C-alpha positions as CSV (number, residue, x, y, z in Angstrom):
1,M,-18.2,29.4,15.5
2,K,-17.7,25.8,14.4
3,Y,-16.4,25.5,10.8
4,I,-16.5,22.3,8.8
5,F,-13.6,21.9,6.4
6,K,-14.4,19.6,3.5
7,F,-12.1,17.7,1.3
8,P,-11.4,20.3,-1.4
9,D,-11.3,19.8,-5.2
10,I,-7.6,19.9,-5.8
11,G,-7.9,19.6,-9.6
12,E,-7.0,17.1,-12.3
13,G,-10.5,15.7,-12.2
14,L,-9.9,14.0,-8.8
15,D,-13.1,13.2,-7.0
16,E,-11.9,11.1,-4.0
17,G,-8.9,10.3,-1.9
18,T,-7.9,7.8,0.8
19,I,-6.8,9.0,4.3
20,I,-3.2,7.9,4.8
21,E,-2.3,9.7,8.1
22,W,-4.0,12.3,10.3
23,Q,-1.7,15.2,11.2
24,V,-4.0,16.7,13.8
25,Q,-6.1,15.4,16.7
26,K,-9.1,16.7,18.7
27,G,-8.2,19.7,20.8
28,Q,-5.1,20.7,18.8
29,Q,-4.5,24.3,17.8
30,I,-4.2,24.7,14.0
31,K,-3.0,27.6,11.9
32,L,-3.9,28.6,8.4
33,G,-1.8,26.6,5.9
34,E,-0.8,23.8,8.4
35,T,-1.4,20.3,7.3
36,L,-4.6,18.6,8.5
37,V,-4.3,15.2,6.9
38,T,-2.2,13.3,4.3
39,M,-4.4,11.9,1.5
40,E,-3.6,9.5,-1.3
41,T,-5.4,10.7,-4.4
42,D,-5.7,9.1,-7.9
43,K,-2.3,10.4,-8.8
44,V,-0.2,11.5,-5.8
45,V,0.0,11.6,-2.1
46,A,-0.9,15.1,-1.0
47,D,-0.9,17.1,2.3
48,I,-4.2,18.9,2.8
49,P,-3.7,22.3,4.5
50,S,-6.2,24.1,6.8
51,S,-8.0,27.1,5.4
52,K,-8.6,28.6,8.9
53,D,-7.0,29.2,12.3
54,G,-8.7,27.5,15.2
55,I,-9.0,24.5,17.4
56,I,-9.8,21.0,16.1
57,T,-13.0,19.8,17.7
58,A,-13.6,16.7,15.5
59,T,-12.1,14.7,12.7
60,Y,-14.1,12.7,10.2
61,G,-12.9,9.4,8.6
62,K,-10.4,6.8,9.7
63,V,-7.0,5.9,8.2
64,G,-7.7,3.8,5.1
65,E,-11.1,5.3,4.5
66,T,-12.0,6.8,1.1
67,I,-13.3,10.4,1.3
68,H,-15.0,12.1,-1.6
69,V,-14.6,15.7,-2.6
70,G,-17.1,17.7,-0.6
71,D,-17.1,15.3,2.4
72,A,-16.3,16.7,5.8
73,L,-12.7,16.3,7.0
74,V,-12.4,18.3,10.2
75,E,-14.5,20.6,12.4
76,I,-12.6,23.7,13.6
77,E,-13.7,26.0,16.4
78,I,-13.0,29.6,15.2
79,E,-12.7,32.1,18.0
80,G,-14.2,35.6,17.8
81,I,-17.0,34.9,15.3
82,E,-20.5,34.6,16.9
83,G,-24.1,35.5,16.3
84,E,-24.8,37.5,13.1
85,A,-21.2,37.4,12.1
86,A,-21.3,33.6,12.0
87,V,-24.4,33.8,9.8
88,E,-22.8,36.2,7.4
89,E,-19.8,33.9,7.2
90,A,-21.9,31.1,5.8
91,N,-22.6,31.2,2.1
92,K,-25.9,29.6,1.0
93,V,-26.7,27.5,4.0
94,E,-29.5,25.0,4.6
95,A,-31.1,24.0,7.8
96,V,-31.3,20.2,8.3
97,E,-33.3,18.3,10.9
98,E,-33.3,14.6,11.7
99,E,-35.8,13.4,14.2
100,G,-34.1,12.1,17.3
101,A,-30.7,13.5,16.2
102,G,-30.7,15.7,19.3
103,V,-29.3,18.8,17.7
104,V,-29.9,20.7,14.4
105,G,-27.0,22.0,12.4
106,T,-26.6,24.4,9.6
107,L,-24.8,22.8,6.6
108,E,-23.4,24.8,3.7
109,I,-24.3,23.3,0.4
110,A,-22.2,25.5,-1.9
111,G,-18.5,26.1,-2.0
112,N,-15.7,24.0,-0.4
113,S,-16.5,24.3,3.3
114,A,-19.4,24.1,5.7
115,V,-20.4,26.2,8.8
116,L,-22.1,24.8,11.8
117,S,-23.9,27.3,14.1
118,A,-25.6,26.7,17.4
119,S,-29.3,25.8,17.3
120,T,-32.2,24.5,19.4
121,E,-33.5,21.0,19.5
122,G,-36.8,20.7,17.8
123,M,-36.3,23.8,15.8
124,S,-38.6,23.9,12.7
125,S,-37.1,24.2,9.2
126,D,-40.0,26.3,8.1
127,N,-38.1,29.4,9.4
128,T,-34.9,28.7,7.6
129,E,-34.1,29.8,4.0
130,T,-33.2,26.9,1.8
131,T,-31.3,26.8,-1.4
132,K,-30.8,24.2,-4.1
133,S,-27.7,22.0,-4.3
134,K,-26.2,19.9,-7.0
135,K,-25.2,17.4,-4.3
136,I,-27.5,14.8,-2.9
137,L,-29.4,16.4,0.0
138,A,-29.1,14.5,3.2
139,T,-29.0,15.1,7.0
140,P,-25.6,14.8,8.8
141,V,-26.9,11.8,10.7
142,A,-27.8,10.0,7.4
143,R,-24.4,10.8,5.9
144,A,-22.6,9.5,8.9
145,M,-24.7,6.3,9.0
146,A,-24.2,5.7,5.3
147,K,-20.4,5.9,5.8
148,D,-20.5,3.5,8.7
149,M,-22.7,1.0,6.8
150,G,-20.7,1.3,3.5
151,V,-23.8,2.7,1.7
152,D,-23.4,4.9,-1.4
153,I,-25.7,7.7,-0.4
154,N,-26.1,8.8,-4.1
155,Q,-28.0,5.5,-4.7
156,V,-30.5,6.2,-1.9
157,K,-33.9,7.7,-2.7
158,G,-34.8,10.3,0.0
159,S,-38.2,10.5,1.7
160,G,-37.6,13.8,3.4
161,P,-38.4,17.3,2.2
162,A,-37.2,18.0,-1.3
163,G,-36.1,14.4,-1.5
164,R,-33.7,14.7,1.4
165,V,-32.1,11.4,2.5
166,M,-33.0,10.6,6.1
167,K,-31.7,8.1,8.6
168,A,-34.6,5.7,7.9
169,D,-33.8,5.8,4.2
170,I,-30.3,4.6,4.8
171,Q,-31.6,1.8,7.1
172,N,-34.2,0.7,4.6
173,F,-31.8,0.8,1.7
174,S,-29.2,-1.3,3.6
175,Q,-31.8,-3.9,4.6
176,T,-33.1,-4.2,1.0
177,K,-29.6,-4.5,-0.5
178,T,-28.6,-7.1,2.1
179,S,-31.6,-9.3,1.5
180,T,-31.2,-9.2,-2.3
181,S,-27.5,-9.9,-2.3
182,Y,-27.4,-12.3,0.6
183,S,-27.0,-15.5,-1.4
184,S,-24.3,-14.3,-3.8
185,S,-22.4,-12.4,-1.1
186,T,-22.3,-15.3,1.4
187,T,-21.2,-17.7,-1.4
188,S,-18.4,-15.3,-2.3
189,A,-17.4,-14.8,1.3
190,A,-17.4,-18.6,1.9
191,S,-15.3,-19.2,-1.2
192,I,-12.7,-16.7,0.0
193,N,-12.7,-18.1,3.5
194,E,-12.1,-21.6,2.2
195,M,-9.1,-20.7,0.1
196,P,-5.8,-19.0,1.1
197,V,-6.6,-15.5,-0.3
198,E,-5.2,-12.2,0.9
199,V,-7.7,-9.4,0.4
200,E,-6.2,-5.9,0.2
201,P,-8.1,-2.8,-0.9
202,M,-6.8,-1.2,-4.1
203,S,-5.0,2.1,-3.6
204,Q,-6.2,5.2,-5.4
205,I,-3.1,5.1,-7.6
206,R,-3.7,1.5,-8.6
207,K,-7.4,2.3,-9.5
208,T,-6.2,5.1,-11.7
209,I,-3.6,3.0,-13.4
210,A,-6.2,0.4,-14.2
211,K,-8.7,3.0,-15.5
212,N,-6.0,4.7,-17.7
213,M,-4.8,1.4,-19.2
214,I,-8.4,0.5,-20.2
215,Q,-9.0,3.9,-21.5
216,S,-5.9,3.8,-23.6
217,K,-6.7,0.4,-25.1
218,H,-10.3,1.3,-25.8
219,N,-9.5,4.7,-27.4
220,A,-6.2,4.3,-29.2
221,A,-5.4,1.9,-32.1
222,H,-2.1,0.5,-30.8
223,M,0.7,-0.4,-33.3
224,S,4.2,-1.5,-32.1
225,L,7.6,-1.5,-33.7
226,F,10.7,-3.2,-32.4
227,E,14.4,-2.3,-33.2
228,E,17.8,-2.3,-31.6
229,V,20.6,0.2,-31.8
230,E,24.3,-0.4,-31.3
231,I,25.5,2.2,-28.7
232,S,29.2,1.5,-28.1
233,E,30.1,5.2,-28.9
234,L,27.4,6.4,-26.5
235,D,28.7,4.1,-23.8
236,R,32.2,5.5,-24.3
237,I,31.0,9.0,-23.9
238,R,28.9,8.2,-20.9
239,K,31.8,6.5,-19.1
240,K,34.0,9.5,-19.9
241,F,31.7,12.0,-18.3
242,K,30.1,9.8,-15.7
243,Q,32.4,11.0,-12.8
244,D,32.1,14.6,-13.8
245,F,28.3,14.4,-13.5
246,A,28.6,12.5,-10.2
247,D,30.9,15.3,-8.8
248,K,28.0,17.7,-9.5
249,G,25.4,15.6,-7.8
250,S,23.9,14.0,-10.9
251,K,23.9,10.5,-12.2
252,L,24.6,10.2,-16.0
253,T,22.4,7.4,-17.3
254,Y,21.6,6.1,-20.8
255,L,18.1,7.4,-20.3
256,A,19.3,11.0,-20.4
257,F,20.5,10.5,-24.0
258,V,17.3,8.6,-25.0
259,I,15.2,11.5,-23.7
260,K,17.3,14.1,-25.6
261,A,17.2,12.0,-28.8
262,T,13.4,11.5,-28.5
263,A,12.7,15.2,-28.0
264,L,14.8,16.2,-31.0
265,S,13.2,13.5,-33.1
266,L,9.7,14.7,-32.2
267,K,10.5,18.1,-33.7
268,K,11.0,16.4,-37.0
269,F,7.9,14.1,-36.8
270,K,5.1,16.3,-35.5
271,S,2.5,13.6,-35.6
272,L,4.2,11.7,-32.8
273,N,3.9,14.9,-30.6
274,S,0.2,15.4,-31.2
275,E,-3.2,14.2,-30.1
276,M,-6.7,13.9,-31.7
277,D,-9.5,16.3,-30.7
278,M,-12.4,14.0,-31.9
279,D,-15.1,16.2,-30.5
280,N,-14.1,19.1,-32.8
281,G,-12.5,17.0,-35.6
282,N,-9.1,18.6,-35.2
283,M,-5.5,17.4,-34.8
284,L,-3.5,19.2,-32.1
285,Y,0.2,19.4,-33.0
286,K,2.1,20.5,-30.0
287,K,5.0,22.9,-30.4
288,Y,6.5,22.0,-27.0
289,Y,8.3,18.8,-26.1
290,N,7.6,17.5,-22.6
291,I,8.8,14.0,-22.1
292,G,7.2,11.9,-19.4
293,I,9.4,9.2,-17.8
294,A,7.7,6.2,-16.2
295,V,9.0,5.8,-12.6
296,D,8.5,2.5,-10.7
297,T,7.5,3.3,-7.1
298,D,6.2,1.3,-4.1
299,K,2.8,2.9,-4.7
300,G,2.7,2.1,-8.4
301,L,3.8,3.6,-11.7
302,M,4.1,7.4,-11.8
303,V,5.0,9.5,-14.9
304,P,6.7,12.8,-14.0
305,V,7.4,15.1,-16.9
306,I,10.6,16.7,-18.1
307,R,9.5,19.9,-19.7
308,N,11.0,21.4,-22.8
309,A,13.5,18.5,-23.1
310,D,14.6,19.6,-26.5
311,Q,16.0,22.8,-25.0
312,L,17.9,21.1,-22.1
313,S,21.4,19.8,-22.1
314,I,22.3,16.2,-21.2
315,F,23.4,17.4,-17.8
316,E,20.1,19.3,-17.2
317,I,18.1,16.3,-18.2
318,S,20.3,14.1,-15.9
319,E,19.5,16.5,-13.0
320,K,15.8,16.2,-13.7
321,I,16.0,12.4,-13.7
322,T,17.9,12.4,-10.4
323,E,15.4,14.9,-8.9
324,F,12.4,12.8,-9.9
325,S,14.0,9.6,-8.8
326,E,14.6,11.0,-5.3
327,K,11.1,12.5,-5.1
328,A,9.6,9.2,-6.1
329,R,11.5,7.3,-3.4
330,A,10.3,9.8,-0.8
331,G,6.7,9.8,-2.1
332,Q,6.9,13.5,-2.9
333,I,6.0,13.6,-6.6
334,T,3.2,16.2,-7.1
335,M,0.5,16.6,-9.7
336,D,2.4,19.6,-11.1
337,D,5.3,17.2,-11.8
338,M,3.1,15.0,-13.9
339,K,1.2,17.6,-16.0
340,D,1.4,18.4,-19.7
341,G,3.4,15.5,-21.0
342,T,3.4,15.1,-24.8
343,F,5.3,11.8,-25.2
344,T,6.3,9.1,-22.7
345,I,9.4,6.9,-22.3
346,T,9.4,3.7,-20.1
347,S,12.7,2.2,-19.3
348,Y,12.1,-1.3,-18.0
349,G,15.5,-2.7,-19.1
350,S,17.1,-1.9,-15.8
351,I,14.7,-4.4,-14.1
352,G,14.6,-7.0,-16.9
353,G,13.2,-7.6,-20.3
354,L,14.4,-7.0,-23.9
355,Y,11.2,-6.0,-25.6
356,A,7.7,-5.1,-24.6
357,V,4.5,-3.7,-26.0
358,P,4.2,-0.4,-24.0
359,V,0.6,0.9,-23.5
360,I,0.2,4.5,-24.8
361,N,-0.3,7.2,-22.2
362,Y,-3.5,8.3,-23.8
363,P,-4.2,10.8,-25.3
364,Q,-0.6,11.0,-26.3
365,A,0.4,9.6,-29.7
366,G,3.2,7.3,-28.7
367,I,5.4,5.7,-26.0
368,L,8.9,4.4,-26.3
369,G,10.2,1.4,-24.3
370,V,13.9,0.9,-23.6
371,G,14.9,-2.7,-22.9
372,R,17.9,-4.3,-21.2
373,I,21.3,-3.2,-22.7
374,S,23.6,-6.1,-23.4
375,K,26.7,-7.1,-25.3
376,Q,25.8,-8.9,-28.6
377,P,27.8,-10.1,-31.6
378,I,27.5,-7.6,-34.5
379,V,28.8,-7.2,-38.0
380,K,31.0,-4.1,-38.2
381,N,33.0,-3.2,-41.4
382,D,32.2,-6.7,-42.7
383,E,33.8,-8.3,-39.6
384,L,32.2,-10.0,-36.6
385,A,32.6,-7.9,-33.5
386,V,31.2,-7.4,-30.0
387,G,28.8,-4.5,-29.7
388,L,26.6,-3.0,-27.0
389,T,23.0,-3.0,-28.1
390,M,19.9,-1.3,-26.8
391,P,16.5,-2.8,-27.6
392,L,13.7,-0.3,-28.4
393,S,10.0,-0.9,-28.5
394,L,7.8,1.9,-29.9
395,S,4.0,1.9,-29.6
396,V,2.0,4.5,-31.5
397,D,-1.7,5.4,-32.0
398,H,-2.1,4.1,-35.6
399,R,-5.0,6.6,-36.1
400,I,-2.4,9.4,-35.8
401,A,0.9,7.9,-37.1
402,D,1.2,5.7,-40.2
403,G,3.7,2.8,-40.4
404,G,6.2,4.6,-42.5
405,E,6.3,7.7,-40.4
406,T,6.6,5.5,-37.2
407,A,9.6,3.7,-38.7
408,R,11.3,6.9,-39.8
409,F,10.8,8.4,-36.3
410,L,12.4,5.4,-34.6
411,N,15.2,5.4,-37.2
412,Q,15.9,9.1,-36.2
413,I,16.1,8.2,-32.5
414,M,18.5,5.4,-33.3
415,A,20.7,7.6,-35.4
416,Y,21.1,10.1,-32.5
417,L,21.9,7.3,-30.1
418,A,24.4,5.6,-32.5
419,E,26.2,8.9,-33.0
420,P,25.6,10.9,-29.8
421,V,27.7,13.8,-30.9
422,S,24.8,14.6,-33.3
423,L,22.7,15.5,-30.2
424,V,24.7,18.7,-29.8
425,M,25.4,19.4,-33.5
426,G,22.0,21.1,-34.2
């Protein structure tokens, strides 16, 4: 039996992915759970495992090609399933026929996989039971042609039975689209060719970052507050325990203290750890404190989440930061790592910059930015001295948090950082 494995719905609302690397090739034996292909989704790079044992007879899609959920990825020959058993294996199948296609296949239109069974050329679809599908009905030939020609098959009106998209429909749609857009497309192409422009397709992660930034700006009323805190005592403590942490395989950074201070401050200002449920007219005040940390990677910004940060020690938080940093460098951050954040911290100071206006990780209520730490002249006990200062930039959703509460929240974070012993004093 030939089994078509489709790109599965892996959650988080993801509907497409880009092929990064094929891990199998035609003729290769594959076992259940072994990786078929590495895909870049909207949020992470994920290995897609096989759901069957068998032999790879075909792969669909080239490296760099975008595949949608439900599209075929590989064809697997499964031994030992023939005849009636193969028919029983299929769930809600539909016969499809394309004139001149040479062979008729049986395509599953429900679930996450498809089954192809042997058939006879010229076979009539009148003898095959059909079922409805929420997906656009199309023959395999039409789908393959649409991919090759870069046609969005969802925009094509089918002329076949029950509105099925046929090969001719793809050809006609492509010709019509080409003729109507010829003038603008050739002008655009000419402009690009005349100027030194490098064209590079956007990655799925970059598309998602762009979408999320626009969503945040459109849905949250951003308000930002800037402050700086003197952290000479925190620096002294960090230097004192830095080697102890290193001996245990963890790097003690200022960020660990900022995360702990933020988590404890959120417990005192519940509005900053909430989100709005506009559909039902409710405020959702979260009783858990999961801090997302923005991580700069070669593929783009990712935000893994340190869960229950209020309950973790500075050492445990440092371990988590070290773990996520290593996973980010190796491209191994998963969707589970980035779930359920309630507040976000972005530390851009290590790269450069004192202040910024961070964009809220919607639908969260706020985001804290940490700028470059530097020595500055300060007044201490009515005398001029040299202090170590940390710039802080806080953006909040002004629909949720008022100005006074925002200022008090930031003051609380600063108090913890100025006197770090208070982080362990309850």
